[in-house]
N, C-alpha and C positions, 0 to 999 in steps of 0.2 A: 232405452227405458223411457216411457212416457211421463210427462209431468203429472198427470193424474195419479199414477201409481206412486210416484215419489212423494206426493202430498200425503198419501195414506200411511206412509211408513213413520215409525216413531223416530225420534232424534237418535237414539242409540243404534237403530237399524240403519239410519242414514250414514252415520259415522262408520259403521262396519262395512256397508256397501261401498262407501267412498274408498276405503283402504283396499278392498277387493278390486275395484275398478282401476285404481292406480297401479296395483301389482300386475293386473292383466294388460294394461297399456304398456308397461315396461317390458313384459314378456313379448308382446306383439312387436314392439319396436326392435328388440334384439333379434327375434326370428326374421323380421323383414330385412334387417341388415345382412343376415347370413344368407338367406334365400328368400326371394320375393314372395309375398303373400299372394294367394289367389285373388283376394279382394282387398286391396290396400285401403279402400274406403272405410273398412272396419276401424282403422286407427282414428279417422276423423269422427266416426260415430261414437267411439269410446271417449274421445276428448269432450265431445258435446255432452255425453252422459255425466262425466265428471263435473263439468260446468253446471249442469242442472242440479246435481246434488249439492254442490257448494252454494249455489244461489238459494236453494231451499233452506240450507243450514243458516245462512246469513239472514234470511228473512225471519226465521224463527228467533234468532238472536236479537234482531232489532225489535221484534214484537215484545220480547221479554224486557228489554231495556225501556220500551215505551210504557209497559205496565208498571215497572218500578218507578218511573218518573211520575206517573199519574197517581200512584199511591202516596207520594211524598207531599 
């Protein structure tokens, strides 16, 4: 998932997507342990997507905190 697409999602959508990606990563790891995946690079890509989602959520959280501090 590209960063531009992630920026367009709402915070609620980001949280939902994050949970889906974590579940998907867990399933891929278990499947890979049982029988090797055709493309194990998918695990790495999934981890990067999770990191992008978390980064965007943290960025929004910091922006909210900044707004609160400026209002005081």
